[in-house]
C-alpha positions as CSV (number, residue, x, y, z in Angstrom):
1,M,3.0,18.8,27.9
2,K,3.0,15.9,25.5
3,C,5.5,14.8,22.9
4,I,4.7,12.3,20.1
5,A,6.9,10.8,17.5
6,Y,5.4,8.9,14.6
7,V,6.2,7.5,11.2
8,S,3.6,7.4,8.3
9,R,3.7,6.4,4.7
10,A,3.1,8.9,1.9
11,P,0.6,7.6,-0.6
12,I,2.1,6.7,-3.9
13,S,0.7,8.8,-6.7
14,R,1.6,9.7,-10.3
15,A,1.4,13.3,-9.1
16,S,4.6,12.8,-7.1
17,I,7.4,15.2,-8.2
18,R,10.9,14.1,-9.0
19,E,13.7,16.5,-7.9
20,H,17.3,15.4,-8.4
21,S,16.1,11.7,-8.6
22,V,14.4,12.0,-5.2
23,R,10.6,11.5,-5.2
24,M,8.9,14.2,-3.3
25,P,5.2,13.8,-2.3
26,T,3.0,16.5,-3.7
27,G,1.6,17.3,-0.2
28,L,4.8,17.9,1.6
29,S,5.0,21.7,0.9
30,E,1.4,22.0,1.9
31,I,2.0,20.1,5.3
32,I,4.9,22.5,6.0
33,S,3.0,25.6,5.1
34,A,0.0,24.6,7.2
35,S,2.3,23.7,10.1
36,R,4.0,27.1,10.1
37,E,0.7,28.9,10.0
38,H,-1.3,26.8,12.6
39,N,1.2,25.2,15.0
40,P,2.3,28.4,16.8
41,K,-1.3,29.4,17.6
42,S,-1.7,26.0,19.3
43,Q,1.8,26.3,21.0
44,I,2.9,23.2,19.2
45,T,6.6,22.7,18.0
46,G,8.2,19.9,16.2
47,I,10.1,18.6,13.2
48,V,9.1,16.7,10.1
49,S,11.4,14.6,7.9
50,Y,10.7,12.8,4.6
51,R,12.7,10.0,3.1
52,E,12.1,7.2,0.8
53,G,8.2,7.4,1.0
54,Q,8.0,7.9,4.7
55,Y,7.4,10.8,7.0
56,F,8.9,11.0,10.5
57,Q,7.5,13.7,12.7
58,V,7.9,14.8,16.3
59,L,5.2,17.0,17.9
60,E,5.3,18.7,21.3
61,G,2.9,20.9,22.9
62,P,-0.1,20.9,25.3
63,N,-1.8,17.6,25.7
64,F,-5.2,18.6,24.2
65,E,-3.6,20.5,21.2
66,V,-1.2,17.6,20.4
67,D,-4.1,15.1,20.6
68,K,-6.3,17.2,18.4
69,L,-3.5,17.6,15.7
70,M,-2.8,13.8,15.8
71,A,-6.5,13.2,15.1
72,K,-6.3,15.6,12.2
73,I,-3.1,13.9,10.8
74,A,-4.7,10.4,11.1
75,A,-7.6,11.6,8.9
76,D,-5.3,13.3,6.4
77,P,-5.1,11.4,3.1
78,R,-1.5,12.4,2.7
79,H,-0.6,10.0,5.6
80,E,-1.0,6.2,5.7
81,D,-0.1,3.6,8.2
82,I,0.7,5.9,11.1
């Protein structure tokens, strides 16, 4: 088993949505939907939090699966400066 915690920055775009004066990145709901669909198949659990332009995420699961997911996240344009 492996547990990884990381912080990344959400790219600033004009497509960001304002809700109750909080800027929400357009990709956040897509990230959550994809996680709910794919992570159980890979035996990955975790949490994701977003605040002030940054994601904080903790992932836990089999070593290979967590490494594979982190490589995918590192290549995802919705994350910068991991």
